C-alpha positions as CSV (number, residue, x, y, z in Angstrom):
1,M,-297.0,-27.5,67.8
2,G,-297.9,-23.9,66.8
3,T,-296.3,-21.0,68.6
4,H,-299.7,-19.6,69.7
5,T,-300.8,-23.0,71.2
6,F,-297.4,-23.6,72.7
7,N,-297.5,-20.3,74.5
8,K,-301.0,-21.0,75.7
9,V,-300.0,-24.4,77.2
10,T,-296.8,-23.0,78.6
11,S,-298.7,-20.2,80.3
12,L,-301.2,-22.7,81.6
13,V,-298.5,-24.9,83.1
14,F,-296.8,-21.9,84.7
15,L,-300.1,-20.7,86.2
16,V,-300.8,-24.2,87.6
17,L,-297.4,-24.4,89.2
18,F,-297.7,-20.9,90.5
19,A,-301.1,-21.6,92.0
20,S,-299.9,-24.8,93.7
21,L,-296.7,-23.2,95.1
22,H,-298.7,-20.3,96.7
23,S,-301.5,-22.6,98.0
24,S,-304.1,-20.4,96.4
25,L,-307.4,-21.7,94.8
26,P,-306.9,-25.2,93.4
27,F,-306.6,-24.3,89.7
28,A,-306.7,-27.9,88.4
29,S,-310.0,-28.5,90.3
30,A,-311.5,-25.2,89.2
31,S,-310.5,-25.7,85.6
32,S,-311.9,-29.3,85.7
33,E,-315.2,-27.9,87.0
34,E,-315.5,-25.4,84.1
35,V,-314.6,-28.1,81.6
36,N,-317.1,-30.6,82.8
37,A,-319.8,-27.9,83.1
38,L,-319.3,-26.6,79.6
39,L,-319.2,-30.2,78.1
40,K,-322.4,-31.0,79.9
41,W,-324.1,-27.9,78.3
42,K,-322.6,-28.9,74.9
43,S,-324.2,-32.4,75.2
44,S,-327.6,-30.8,75.8
45,L,-327.5,-28.9,72.5
46,Q,-329.0,-30.2,69.3
47,N,-326.8,-32.4,67.1
48,K,-326.3,-29.8,64.4
49,S,-324.6,-27.5,66.9
50,L,-321.9,-30.1,67.7
51,S,-319.8,-29.6,64.6
52,V,-319.0,-25.9,65.4
53,L,-318.1,-27.0,68.9
54,S,-315.9,-29.9,67.8
55,S,-313.0,-28.3,69.6
56,W,-314.9,-28.7,72.9
57,T,-313.4,-32.0,74.0
58,L,-311.0,-33.6,76.4
59,L,-308.0,-35.3,74.8
60,P,-306.3,-38.5,76.1
61,H,-303.1,-37.9,78.2
62,N,-300.9,-39.3,75.4
63,A,-302.5,-37.2,72.7
64,T,-300.1,-35.4,70.4
65,N,-302.5,-33.0,68.7
66,S,-302.4,-30.0,70.9
67,K,-304.5,-27.8,68.7
68,S,-307.6,-28.6,70.7
69,G,-305.7,-28.1,74.0
70,T,-306.5,-29.8,77.3
71,G,-308.9,-27.1,78.6
72,P,-311.5,-24.6,77.6
73,C,-309.1,-21.7,77.0
74,T,-308.3,-23.0,73.5
75,W,-311.9,-24.0,72.6
76,F,-313.8,-22.3,69.9
77,G,-315.5,-19.1,71.3
78,I,-313.9,-19.4,74.7
79,F,-311.5,-16.8,76.1
80,C,-309.8,-17.0,79.5
81,N,-308.4,-14.4,81.9
82,A,-304.8,-14.3,83.1
83,Q,-305.7,-16.8,85.8
84,G,-306.9,-19.4,83.2
85,S,-310.6,-19.1,84.1
86,V,-313.2,-18.7,81.5
87,A,-313.9,-14.9,81.2
88,R,-315.5,-14.5,77.8
89,M,-317.8,-16.6,75.5
90,N,-318.5,-15.5,72.0
91,L,-320.6,-18.0,70.1
92,S,-322.4,-15.3,67.9
93,V,-323.6,-16.3,64.5
94,S,-322.5,-20.0,65.1
95,G,-325.7,-21.8,64.2
96,I,-326.1,-23.4,67.6
97,S,-329.5,-24.7,68.7
98,G,-330.7,-25.6,72.1
99,T,-331.6,-24.0,75.4
100,L,-329.8,-22.6,78.5
101,D,-331.4,-25.1,80.8
102,E,-328.0,-26.9,81.3
103,F,-325.8,-23.8,81.0
104,P,-323.2,-23.7,83.9
105,F,-324.2,-20.4,85.4
106,T,-322.8,-21.4,88.8
107,S,-319.6,-22.9,87.5
108,L,-318.3,-19.8,85.6
109,P,-317.9,-17.1,88.3
110,D,-315.4,-15.1,86.4
111,L,-317.4,-14.7,83.2
112,T,-317.6,-11.1,82.1
113,H,-318.8,-11.3,78.5
114,V,-321.4,-13.5,76.9
115,D,-322.3,-13.1,73.2
116,F,-324.8,-15.7,71.9
117,C,-326.5,-13.4,69.3
118,I,-327.9,-14.6,66.0
119,N,-328.4,-18.3,66.7
120,N,-331.3,-20.6,67.3
121,L,-331.3,-20.8,71.0
122,S,-334.7,-21.1,72.6
123,G,-336.5,-21.6,75.9
124,V,-336.4,-19.2,78.8
125,I,-333.6,-17.4,80.5
126,P,-333.1,-19.2,83.8
127,P,-333.1,-17.1,87.0
128,Q,-329.7,-18.5,87.8
129,I,-328.2,-15.9,85.5
130,N,-327.7,-13.8,88.6
131,Y,-324.7,-16.1,89.5
132,L,-322.8,-14.4,86.7
133,S,-322.1,-11.5,89.1
134,K,-319.1,-10.1,87.1
135,L,-321.0,-9.9,83.8
136,V,-320.4,-6.7,81.9
137,Y,-321.7,-7.7,78.4
138,L,-324.7,-9.9,77.7
139,D,-326.1,-10.3,74.2
140,F,-328.9,-12.9,73.6
141,S,-330.4,-11.0,70.6
142,T,-331.8,-12.6,67.5
143,N,-332.7,-16.0,68.9
144,Q,-335.9,-17.8,69.7
145,F,-336.0,-17.1,73.5
146,F,-339.5,-16.8,75.0
147,G,-341.2,-16.3,78.4
148,T,-340.6,-13.5,80.8
149,I,-337.4,-11.7,81.3
150,P,-336.2,-12.8,84.8
151,P,-336.0,-10.0,87.3
152,E,-332.7,-11.5,88.5
153,I,-331.0,-9.7,85.7
154,G,-331.4,-6.6,87.9
155,L,-328.8,-8.1,90.2
156,L,-326.0,-7.9,87.6
157,Q,-324.6,-4.7,89.0
158,H,-321.6,-4.5,86.7
159,L,-323.7,-5.0,83.5
160,E,-323.0,-2.3,80.9
161,I,-324.4,-3.9,77.7
162,L,-327.7,-5.8,77.6
163,H,-329.1,-6.9,74.3
164,L,-332.3,-9.0,74.2
165,A,-333.7,-7.8,70.9
166,E,-335.5,-9.9,68.3
167,N,-336.8,-12.8,70.4
168,H,-340.2,-13.8,71.7
169,F,-340.1,-12.5,75.3
170,N,-343.5,-11.6,76.7
171,G,-344.9,-10.1,79.9
172,S,-344.0,-6.8,81.4
173,F,-340.7,-4.9,81.5
174,P,-338.9,-5.9,84.7
175,Q,-338.6,-2.7,86.8
176,E,-335.5,-4.3,88.4
177,I,-333.5,-3.4,85.3
178,G,-333.7,0.1,86.7
179,Q,-331.1,-1.0,89.3
180,L,-328.4,-1.5,86.6
181,K,-326.7,1.8,87.2
182,S,-323.7,1.0,85.0
183,L,-325.8,0.1,82.0
184,K,-324.9,2.0,78.8
185,E,-326.8,0.0,76.2
186,L,-330.3,-1.5,76.6
187,D,-331.7,-3.2,73.4
188,M,-335.0,-5.0,73.7
189,Y,-336.7,-4.2,70.4
190,T,-339.0,-6.7,68.5
191,N,-340.4,-8.8,71.3
192,N,-343.9,-9.3,72.7
193,L,-343.4,-7.2,75.8
194,E,-346.4,-5.3,77.0
195,G,-347.6,-3.0,79.8
196,P,-346.1,0.3,80.8
197,I,-342.5,1.4,80.6
198,P,-341.3,1.5,84.2
199,A,-340.3,4.8,85.7
200,S,-337.3,3.1,87.2
201,L,-335.6,3.4,83.8
202,G,-335.0,7.0,84.7
203,N,-332.3,5.8,87.2
204,L,-330.0,4.7,84.3
205,T,-328.2,7.9,84.0
206,N,-325.2,6.3,82.2
207,L,-327.5,4.9,79.4
208,A,-326.4,6.1,76.0
209,W,-328.5,3.7,73.8
210,L,-332.1,2.6,74.5
211,S,-334.3,0.6,72.1
212,L,-337.8,-0.6,73.1
213,S,-339.3,-0.4,69.7
214,S,-341.6,-2.9,67.9
215,S,-343.2,-4.4,71.0
216,S,-346.6,-3.8,72.7
217,F,-345.7,-1.3,75.4
218,S,-348.7,0.8,76.4
219,G,-349.6,3.6,78.7
220,S,-347.8,7.0,79.0
221,I,-344.1,7.6,78.7
222,P,-342.7,8.2,82.2
223,T,-341.5,11.7,82.7
224,E,-338.5,10.2,84.5
225,M,-337.0,9.3,81.2
226,G,-336.0,13.0,81.0
227,N,-333.3,12.1,83.5
228,L,-331.4,10.0,81.0
229,S,-328.9,12.8,80.4
230,S,-326.3,10.6,78.7
231,L,-328.7,9.2,76.1
232,V,-327.6,9.5,72.5
233,E,-330.2,7.3,70.7
234,L,-333.7,6.6,71.9
235,Y,-336.1,4.2,70.0
236,L,-339.7,3.9,71.4
237,D,-341.4,3.5,68.0
238,N,-343.9,0.9,66.9
239,N,-345.6,0.4,70.2
240,L,-349.0,1.3,71.8
241,L,-347.9,4.3,73.8
242,T,-350.5,6.9,74.6
243,G,-350.7,10.3,76.3
244,P,-348.4,13.3,75.7
245,I,-344.8,13.5,74.9
246,P,-343.1,14.5,78.2
247,S,-341.7,18.0,78.2
248,T,-338.8,16.6,80.3
249,F,-337.3,15.2,77.1
250,G,-336.0,18.7,76.6
251,N,-333.3,17.8,79.1
252,L,-331.8,15.3,76.8
253,R,-329.2,17.6,75.3
254,N,-327.0,14.8,74.0
255,L,-329.8,13.0,72.2
256,A,-329.0,12.7,68.5
257,L,-331.7,10.2,67.4
258,F,-335.3,10.3,68.7
259,Y,-337.9,7.8,67.3
260,L,-341.4,7.9,68.7
261,F,-343.3,7.1,65.5
262,N,-346.3,4.7,65.1
263,N,-347.8,5.0,68.5
264,S,-351.0,6.7,69.7
265,L,-349.4,9.7,71.4
266,S,-351.6,12.8,71.6
267,G,-351.4,16.4,72.6
268,P,-349.1,19.1,71.3
269,I,-345.4,18.7,70.4
270,P,-343.6,20.2,73.5
271,S,-341.8,23.4,72.7
272,E,-339.0,22.0,75.0
273,L,-337.9,19.7,72.2
274,G,-336.2,22.8,70.8
275,Y,-333.6,22.4,73.6
276,M,-332.4,19.1,72.2
277,T,-329.8,20.8,70.1
278,S,-327.8,17.6,69.3
279,L,-330.8,16.1,67.5
280,T,-330.1,14.9,63.9
281,Y,-333.1,12.6,63.5
282,L,-336.6,13.4,64.9
283,S,-339.4,11.0,63.9
284,L,-342.8,11.7,65.5
285,Q,-344.9,10.5,62.6
286,M,-348.0,8.2,62.7
287,N,-349.4,9.4,66.0
288,N,-352.4,11.6,67.1
289,L,-350.3,14.8,67.9
290,S,-352.2,18.0,67.5
291,G,-351.7,21.8,67.6
292,A,-349.1,23.8,65.8
293,I,-345.6,22.8,64.8
294,P,-343.6,24.6,67.5
295,E,-341.3,27.4,66.3
296,S,-338.6,26.2,68.7
297,L,-337.9,23.3,66.4
298,G,-336.0,25.9,64.3
299,N,-333.3,25.7,67.0
300,L,-332.3,22.2,65.9
301,R,-329.6,23.3,63.5
302,N,-328.1,19.8,63.3
303,L,-331.3,18.2,62.2
304,L,-331.1,16.0,59.1
305,E,-334.5,14.4,59.2
306,L,-337.8,15.9,60.5
307,K,-340.8,13.5,60.1
308,L,-344.2,14.7,61.5
309,Y,-346.5,13.1,58.9
310,E,-349.8,11.3,59.7
311,N,-350.8,13.4,62.7
312,Q,-353.4,16.0,63.3
313,L,-351.1,19.0,63.3
314,S,-352.7,22.3,62.3
315,G,-351.8,25.9,61.6
316,S,-349.2,27.1,59.2
317,I,-345.6,25.9,58.7
318,P,-343.4,28.1,60.9
319,N,-340.8,30.3,59.2
320,E,-338.3,29.0,61.7
321,I,-338.1,25.7,59.8
322,G,-336.0,27.7,57.4
323,N,-333.2,27.8,60.0
324,L,-332.7,24.1,59.5
325,N,-330.1,24.5,56.8
326,S,-328.7,20.9,57.4
327,L,-332.1,19.4,56.7
328,V,-332.2,16.6,54.1
329,D,-335.6,15.1,54.7
330,L,-338.8,17.1,55.7
331,E,-342.0,15.1,55.9
332,L,-345.2,16.9,57.0
333,S,-347.8,15.0,54.9
334,E,-351.3,13.9,56.1
335,N,-351.9,16.6,58.7
336,Q,-354.3,19.6,58.8
337,L,-351.7,22.2,58.0
338,S,-353.1,25.3,56.2
339,G,-352.1,28.6,54.8
340,S,-349.5,29.3,52.2
341,L,-346.0,27.9,52.1
342,P,-343.4,30.2,53.7
343,S,-340.6,31.6,51.6
344,I,-338.0,29.6,53.4
345,F,-336.9,27.0,51.0
346,H,-334.0,29.0,49.5
347,N,-332.3,28.4,52.9
348,L,-332.8,24.6,52.9
349,T,-330.1,24.0,50.4
350,S,-329.4,20.5,51.6
351,L,-333.0,19.4,51.2
352,N,-333.5,16.2,49.2
353,I,-336.9,15.0,50.2
354,L,-340.0,17.2,50.7
355,H,-343.4,15.7,51.6
356,L,-346.3,18.1,52.0
357,R,-349.1,16.0,50.6
358,A,-352.7,15.7,52.0
359,N,-352.9,18.9,53.9
360,Q,-355.0,22.1,53.4
361,L,-352.1,24.2,52.1
362,S,-353.1,26.9,49.6
363,G,-351.6,29.6,47.5
364,S,-348.8,29.1,45.0
365,I,-345.9,26.7,45.3
366,P,-342.8,28.9,45.9
367,P,-340.7,29.0,42.8
368,E,-337.5,28.5,44.8
369,I,-338.5,24.9,45.4
370,G,-337.4,24.4,41.8
371,N,-333.9,25.5,42.8
372,L,-333.5,22.6,45.2
373,K,-331.9,19.3,44.2
374,L,-334.8,17.2,45.2
375,S,-335.2,13.5,44.7
376,I,-338.8,13.4,46.1
377,L,-341.3,16.2,45.9
378,E,-344.9,15.4,47.1
379,V,-347.4,18.3,47.2
380,D,-350.5,16.4,46.1
381,H,-354.0,16.6,47.7
382,N,-353.8,20.2,48.8
383,Q,-355.4,23.5,47.5
384,F,-352.4,24.9,45.6
385,T,-353.1,27.2,42.7
386,G,-350.9,28.8,40.1
387,R,-348.2,27.0,38.2
388,L,-345.8,24.2,39.0
389,P,-342.3,25.5,39.8
390,Q,-339.8,25.3,37.0
391,N,-336.5,23.4,37.2
392,V,-337.9,20.8,39.5
393,C,-335.5,18.3,38.0
394,K,-332.5,20.4,38.7
395,G,-329.4,18.2,39.0
396,G,-331.2,15.3,37.4
397,L,-332.1,13.7,40.8
398,L,-335.9,13.9,40.8
399,R,-337.4,10.4,41.2
400,D,-340.8,11.0,42.7
401,F,-343.0,14.0,41.7
402,T,-346.6,14.1,42.9
403,A,-348.8,17.2,42.6
404,S,-352.2,15.7,41.8
405,E,-355.5,16.9,43.2
406,N,-354.8,20.6,43.4
407,Q,-355.9,23.5,41.3
408,L,-352.7,24.0,39.4
409,E,-352.8,25.3,35.9
410,G,-350.5,26.1,32.9
411,P,-347.8,24.0,31.4
412,I,-345.7,21.4,33.1
413,P,-342.0,22.3,33.9
414,K,-340.0,22.1,30.7
415,D,-337.2,20.1,32.3
416,L,-339.5,17.2,33.0
417,K,-339.2,16.1,29.4
418,N,-335.5,15.2,29.8
419,C,-335.7,14.2,33.5
420,T,-334.5,10.6,33.0
421,S,-334.3,10.0,36.7
422,L,-338.1,10.0,37.1
423,E,-339.7,6.9,38.5
424,R,-343.2,8.2,39.6
425,I,-345.2,11.1,38.3
426,F,-348.7,12.0,39.7
427,L,-350.2,15.2,38.2
428,G,-353.8,14.2,37.9
429,G,-356.8,16.2,39.0
430,N,-355.6,19.7,38.0
431,L,-356.0,22.1,35.1
432,L,-352.6,21.5,33.5
433,T,-352.3,22.0,29.8
434,G,-349.8,21.0,27.1
435,N,-349.3,18.7,24.1
436,I,-349.1,15.2,25.4
437,S,-347.0,14.1,22.4
438,S,-344.3,16.7,22.7
439,D,-344.1,17.7,26.4
440,F,-343.0,14.3,27.7
441,G,-340.0,12.3,26.8
442,V,-338.6,8.8,27.2
443,Y,-337.9,7.7,30.8
444,P,-335.7,4.7,31.4
445,N,-336.7,4.4,35.0
446,L,-340.3,5.4,35.0
447,Y,-342.8,2.8,36.2
448,I,-345.9,4.9,36.9
449,I,-347.4,8.1,35.5
450,D,-350.8,9.6,36.1
451,L,-351.9,12.7,34.1
452,S,-355.6,12.1,34.4
453,H,-358.3,14.8,34.5
454,N,-356.3,17.7,33.2
455,K,-356.5,19.6,29.9
456,F,-353.7,17.9,28.0
457,Y,-354.3,17.6,24.2
458,G,-352.7,16.0,21.2
459,E,-352.2,12.5,20.1
460,L,-350.6,9.6,22.0
461,S,-346.9,9.1,21.2
462,S,-345.4,5.8,20.6
463,S,-342.5,6.9,22.8
464,W,-344.4,5.5,25.9
465,G,-343.5,2.1,24.5
466,R,-339.8,3.0,24.8
467,C,-340.1,3.4,28.6
468,P,-338.8,-0.1,29.5
469,K,-340.1,-0.2,33.1
470,L,-343.4,1.5,32.6
471,A,-346.1,-0.4,34.4
472,T,-348.9,2.1,34.8
473,L,-350.0,4.8,32.2
474,R,-353.1,6.8,33.1
475,I,-354.1,9.8,30.9
476,S,-357.9,9.6,31.3
477,G,-360.2,12.6,31.3
478,N,-358.2,14.9,28.9
479,N,-358.6,16.0,25.3
480,I,-356.5,13.3,23.7
481,T,-357.3,12.5,20.1
482,G,-356.0,10.2,17.4
483,R,-355.5,6.5,17.5
484,I,-353.9,4.2,20.1
485,P,-350.3,3.6,19.0
486,P,-349.7,-0.2,18.8
487,E,-346.2,0.4,20.2
488,I,-347.6,1.7,23.5
489,G,-347.1,-1.7,25.3
490,N,-343.8,-2.7,23.7
491,S,-341.9,-2.8,26.9
492,G,-343.9,-5.8,28.0
493,Q,-344.1,-4.4,31.6
494,L,-347.4,-2.5,31.2
495,R,-349.9,-3.6,33.8
496,R,-352.4,-0.7,33.9
497,L,-353.5,1.4,30.9
498,S,-356.2,4.0,31.3
499,L,-357.1,6.2,28.4
500,S,-360.8,6.7,29.2
501,S,-362.8,9.8,28.7
502,N,-360.9,11.3,25.8
503,G,-361.5,11.6,22.0
504,I,-359.5,8.6,20.8
505,V,-360.7,7.1,17.6
506,G,-360.1,4.1,15.4
507,D,-359.8,0.4,16.2
508,I,-358.4,-1.3,19.2
509,P,-355.0,-2.4,17.9
510,T,-354.6,-6.1,17.5
511,E,-351.0,-5.7,18.7
512,L,-352.4,-5.7,22.3
513,K,-351.7,-9.4,22.3
514,R,-348.2,-8.4,23.2
515,W,-349.3,-6.6,26.3
516,T,-349.2,-9.8,28.2
517,S,-348.6,-8.3,31.6
518,L,-351.7,-6.1,31.4
519,F,-353.8,-6.2,34.6
520,E,-356.2,-3.3,33.9
521,L,-357.4,-1.9,30.5
522,A,-359.7,1.1,30.6
523,L,-360.6,2.6,27.2
524,N,-364.2,3.7,28.0
525,G,-365.6,7.0,27.0
526,N,-363.9,7.4,23.7
527,Q,-364.9,7.1,20.0
528,L,-363.4,3.7,19.3
529,S,-365.0,1.8,16.5
530,G,-364.9,-1.6,14.9
531,G,-365.0,-4.8,16.8
532,V,-363.1,-6.1,19.8
533,P,-360.1,-8.0,18.5
534,I,-360.1,-11.7,19.2
535,E,-356.4,-11.2,20.3
536,L,-357.8,-9.7,23.5
537,G,-358.2,-13.3,24.8
538,E,-354.5,-13.7,25.0
539,L,-354.2,-11.2,27.9
540,S,-354.3,-13.9,30.5
541,N,-353.5,-11.6,33.4
542,L,-356.3,-9.2,32.7
543,E,-358.6,-8.5,35.7
544,V,-360.3,-5.2,34.8
545,L,-361.6,-4.5,31.3
546,D,-363.7,-1.4,30.5
547,L,-364.6,-0.6,26.9
548,S,-367.9,1.1,27.7
549,A,-369.3,4.2,26.0
550,N,-367.6,3.8,22.6
551,N,-368.9,3.0,19.1
552,L,-367.8,-0.7,19.1
553,S,-369.9,-3.0,17.1
554,T,-370.3,-6.6,15.7
555,E,-370.4,-9.5,18.1
556,I,-368.6,-9.9,21.5
557,P,-365.7,-12.2,20.7
558,K,-365.8,-15.7,22.1
559,S,-362.1,-15.4,23.1
560,I,-363.2,-13.1,26.0
561,G,-364.0,-16.4,27.8
562,L,-360.3,-17.0,28.0
563,L,-359.8,-14.1,30.5
564,S,-360.1,-16.4,33.5
565,K,-358.8,-13.8,36.0
566,L,-361.3,-11.1,34.9
567,H,-363.4,-9.7,37.8
568,Y,-364.7,-6.5,36.2
569,L,-366.1,-6.4,32.6
570,N,-368.0,-3.4,31.2
571,L,-369.0,-3.4,27.6
572,S,-372.0,-1.2,28.0
573,R,-373.2,1.7,25.7
574,N,-371.8,0.4,22.5
575,E,-373.4,-1.3,19.5
576,F,-372.6,-4.9,20.1
577,S,-375.1,-7.2,18.4
578,E,-375.9,-10.9,18.1
579,S,-376.0,-13.1,21.1
580,I,-374.1,-13.2,24.3
581,P,-371.3,-15.8,23.8
582,I,-371.7,-18.9,26.0
583,E,-367.9,-18.7,26.7
584,M,-368.6,-15.9,29.1
585,G,-369.8,-18.6,31.5
586,K,-366.2,-19.5,32.1
587,L,-365.4,-16.2,33.8
588,F,-365.8,-17.7,37.3
589,Q,-364.0,-14.8,39.1
590,L,-366.3,-12.1,37.6
591,S,-367.9,-9.8,40.2
592,D,-369.1,-7.0,37.9
593,L,-370.6,-7.5,34.5
594,D,-372.3,-4.7,32.5
595,L,-373.5,-5.4,28.9
596,S,-376.3,-2.8,29.0
597,H,-377.4,-0.4,26.3
598,N,-376.3,-2.5,23.3
599,L,-378.1,-4.4,20.5
600,L,-377.7,-7.9,21.9
601,T,-380.3,-10.5,20.8
602,G,-381.4,-14.0,21.5
603,T,-381.6,-15.7,24.9
604,I,-379.2,-15.3,27.8
605,P,-377.0,-18.4,27.8
606,K,-377.8,-20.8,30.6
607,E,-374.0,-21.2,31.1
608,L,-374.0,-17.8,32.8
609,E,-375.6,-19.6,35.8
610,S,-372.0,-20.6,36.6
611,L,-371.0,-17.0,37.4
612,Q,-371.5,-17.4,41.2
613,S,-369.2,-14.5,42.1
614,V,-371.2,-11.8,40.2
615,V,-372.5,-9.1,42.5
616,N,-373.4,-6.4,40.0
617,L,-375.1,-7.5,36.8
618,D,-376.6,-5.2,34.2
619,L,-378.1,-6.5,30.9
620,S,-380.7,-3.8,30.5
621,Y,-381.7,-2.1,27.3
622,N,-380.9,-4.8,24.8
623,Q,-383.1,-7.1,22.7
624,L,-382.8,-10.2,24.8
625,Q,-385.7,-12.6,25.3
626,G,-386.6,-15.9,26.8
627,P,-385.9,-17.2,30.3
628,V,-383.1,-15.8,32.5
629,P,-380.7,-18.1,34.3
630,D,-381.8,-19.1,37.7
631,S,-379.1,-17.7,40.0
632,L,-378.8,-15.1,42.7
633,A,-377.0,-12.7,40.4
634,F,-379.8,-12.7,37.9
635,R,-382.5,-12.4,40.6
636,N,-381.1,-9.0,41.5
637,A,-379.9,-8.0,38.0
638,S,-380.9,-4.9,36.0
639,L,-382.8,-6.4,33.1
640,Q,-385.3,-3.7,32.1
641,G,-385.6,-2.5,28.6
642,N,-385.5,-5.9,27.0
643,K,-388.5,-7.7,25.4
644,G,-389.8,-11.1,26.3
645,L,-387.5,-11.9,29.2
646,C,-389.1,-14.1,31.9
647,G,-388.0,-16.0,34.9
648,N,-387.3,-15.6,38.6
649,A,-385.8,-12.2,38.6
650,R,-386.7,-8.8,39.9
651,G,-389.4,-7.1,37.7
652,L,-389.9,-10.2,35.4
653,T,-392.9,-12.4,35.0
654,P,-392.2,-16.1,35.8
655,C,-391.9,-18.1,32.6
656,G,-395.2,-19.9,31.8
657,A,-397.0,-18.1,34.6
658,S,-399.2,-15.1,35.2
659,V,-399.3,-13.9,31.6
660,L,-402.1,-11.4,31.2
661,Q,-403.8,-11.0,27.9
662,K,-406.6,-8.6,27.1
663,S,-409.0,-9.0,24.2
664,H,-412.0,-6.8,23.5
665,R,-415.1,-8.7,22.3
666,N,-418.6,-7.1,22.3
667,K,-417.3,-4.3,24.5
668,K,-416.4,-6.9,27.2
669,T,-412.9,-7.6,28.5
670,L,-411.9,-11.2,28.8
671,F,-408.9,-12.0,31.0
672,V,-407.2,-15.3,30.4
673,F,-404.6,-16.3,32.9
674,V,-402.2,-19.1,32.1
675,F,-400.7,-20.9,35.0
676,P,-398.5,-24.0,35.3
677,L,-400.6,-27.2,34.6
678,L,-401.6,-29.2,37.6
679,E,-400.7,-32.9,37.7
680,T,-404.5,-33.6,38.0
681,H,-407.0,-31.5,36.1
682,V,-409.9,-30.2,38.3
683,R,-413.2,-29.7,36.5
684,L,-415.7,-27.0,37.5
685,E,-418.4,-29.7,37.9
686,D,-416.3,-31.3,40.6
687,V,-416.5,-28.3,42.9
688,L,-420.0,-26.9,42.2
689,D,-422.9,-27.9,44.6
690,Q,-425.3,-29.8,42.3
691,R,-428.3,-28.8,44.5
692,F,-428.1,-25.2,43.2
693,P,-428.9,-24.1,39.6
694,R,-425.9,-24.0,37.2
695,P,-424.4,-20.5,37.1
696,S,-424.3,-18.3,34.0
697,P,-421.3,-18.6,31.7
698,G,-419.9,-15.3,32.9
699,V,-419.9,-16.5,36.5
700,Q,-418.4,-19.9,35.4
701,D,-415.5,-18.0,33.9
702,K,-414.9,-16.1,37.1
703,L,-415.0,-19.4,39.1
704,R,-412.6,-21.0,36.8
705,L,-410.3,-18.0,37.2
706,I,-410.4,-18.3,41.0
707,M,-409.7,-22.1,40.7
708,E,-406.7,-21.6,38.5
709,V,-405.3,-18.8,40.8
710,A,-405.9,-21.0,43.9
711,S,-404.2,-24.0,42.3
712,S,-401.2,-21.9,41.2
713,C,-400.8,-20.5,44.7
714,L,-400.5,-24.1,45.9
715,N,-397.7,-25.0,43.5
716,A,-395.0,-27.1,45.1
717,N,-392.3,-24.8,43.6
718,P,-392.6,-21.4,45.4
719,E,-390.8,-19.7,42.5
720,S,-393.6,-20.7,40.2
721,R,-396.4,-19.2,42.3
722,P,-397.9,-15.9,41.2
723,T,-397.0,-12.8,43.1
724,M,-399.5,-11.0,45.3
725,Y,-399.2,-8.0,43.0
726,S,-400.2,-10.0,39.9
727,V,-403.1,-11.7,41.8
728,S,-404.4,-8.3,42.9
729,Q,-404.2,-7.0,39.4
730,M,-406.2,-9.9,38.1
731,F,-409.1,-9.5,40.5
732,S,-409.1,-5.7,40.4
733,A,-409.4,-5.9,36.6
C-alpha cells in the first residue's frame, strides 16, 4: 500500500471514528450518499467516458487493492475537504461525454470547485445548480451545452469564477448574474446569446475580468458598466452593439485591456477614455465611430496597441499621439483622416506596426519613419506626394510595405534591394522610377510584389526566379523592355504573373510549361511575336489568360483546350489566322472569351455550343463565315465585322432566310426573297379568284412575294421567321 493512499485511508478511518464518538453528522451515511450519487451520474455518461473514470468504483470488502480506495476521495478528479466530503471536482480535458441531467447537485452540499472545461458535455444546465450553495469556482467552458443559462446561477452568492465560454447557449443574458457580488471573473464569449447587456452587471464591483465577445448582444452598452472599478480586462468585441461608447468608461482606471471592435457603435470616441491611464491595449476598430481622434488619448502612456481602423474618423492625426512612446502597434487605416502626417514619429521609438492606409492623408511621408524599426508599414490609398522615406528596412525587420495608389515619385529606397525580410510589397499606382533589373534583389521570403503603373524601366531580371516563395509578380503599366526571362517561374510557386502594358518583345518562352502553379497570366499590351507555344496547355491550373494586343500570329494552338479551369481568355487584337480550334469547346468553365480583331477564318465550330457558362463573347472583326452555334452566348455575342455569318444571333440574318438581293434590269429593281421551303408548295393559281382577269406579271410577282412572306411568318420554328424589320424593308423597297 502506497504511503499516500495509506495516509488517506488512515485519515478517513480517524475521521469516521471521530465523527461517531462526537455524535455529529453520520459520516458513513453522508459518504455513501455522495458515492452512490456520483456513480449514478457516471452510469449516465457515454461509454467512451467510462475508461477515464475507471477509478470511480466500489471495491468488495475483502479487496486488497487500495489504490482505488473505498470512497470518492481517491477517485480521479475528486478532492475532499478535511471532513471527507467532496469539495472539488476537476474533470477538465478528460474527454467525458454526456449531460448533467443525473448530476448529484443535491448530494454534494460541500462542493466549492467544479471544473468540467474542454470536454464533450451537452444538454442544458439544470436549475438545480443553485443547490451548490458553497460554489466558488464553476467552469463549463468549451463544451456543447445549449439552451438558456438558468437564472438560478444568480443564487450562488459565493461564486468568484464563472466560465461558460465556447458553448451554444442562447437566449438573453440573465440579469440575476448581477447579484453575484463576489464575482471576479465572468467569461461567456463565443455563444449564441442575444439581446441587451443588463445594467445589473454594474453591481459586480469586484469583477476583474469580463468577456462577452463573439455572441449576438445588441443594443447600447449600459453606462453602469463604468462602475466596474476593479476591471482589468474587458472584451465586448464581435457583437451587434450600437449607440455611443459610454463616457463612464473613463472611471475604469485599472483597465489594461479594452476590446470593443467589430460592433456597430457610433458617435465620437469619448475624451474621457484618456483617464484610463492603465490601458495597454485599446481596440475600437470596425465600428461606425466618427469625429476626431481625441487628443486625450495622448495621456495613455502605457499603451502598446491602438487600433481605430475601419471607422469614419475624420480630421488630422493629433500631435499628442507622439506621447505614446511605448506604442508598438498603431492602426488608423480605412477612415477619413486628412491633412499631413505630424512630425511625431521620432518619439515612437518602439513602433513596429504602422497602418495608415485608405485615408485622405496628404503631403510628404515624414523621413523619420525611415528611422523606425518597422515590420509593417502601410500607407497606400492616400494622397501622399514626394518621395518614399529612405531606410524603411532599418534593422532588417520590414515584412509588409504598401504605398500603392498615391502620387509618390522618385526612386525606391536603396535598402529595399537587400531587405531579405520582405514578404509583401505594394508600390503600384504611383510615379516611381528606377531600373527594374538593378533596383530589386533576391528575396527569400517574398510571396507578392506589385509595381504596376509606375515609370520603372529596364529589362526583367532572371533573379525573380530565385525568390523561392514568390507567388504573385505584377509589373504591368511600366516601361519594361526586352524579353521574358525563361527563369522567371523557376521557383514553381508562381501563381500570378502580370507584365501587361509594357514594351516586352520576343516569343513567349516555351519554358512556361514549368510554371505549373500559374493561376493568372497577363501579357497583354506588349510587342510579343511568334505563336503561342503548345506547352501552354500544360498549365492545368490556369484560370485567367490574357495575351491580347500583341503581335502574335499563326494559329491558336489546339492544346489550349486542355486548360479545363480557364474562365477568362482574351486573345484579341493579334494576328491569329486559320480556324478556331474545335478543342476550345472543352473549356466548360469559360465565362469570358474574346478572339476579336484577328484574321481568323472558316466557320465557328459547332462544339462551341458546349460553352454554357460564357457570359461575354466577342468574335468581331475576323473573317469568319457560315452559321453561328445556337446558344445563348452566341445570341448576345459581338460578331460584327465578319463576312457571311448567319444564324440566330444579334445583328445576323437567319441562315437560309431573308436574304435580300438586288439586280437592276431595264431600270427596274427586282427583289427576290428566299425563305425556308414549305412542306407543301402553294401555287399562285390556288389562291387567285378565277372570276377575275389574270393580273399582270408585275402584280403576280408582288403577290408571290406576299405569299412567301406570309408563309415564312407562319413557320413552326419561331427562330426561322423573318424579323419585323426585314419585312418592313421588303415592302418599303
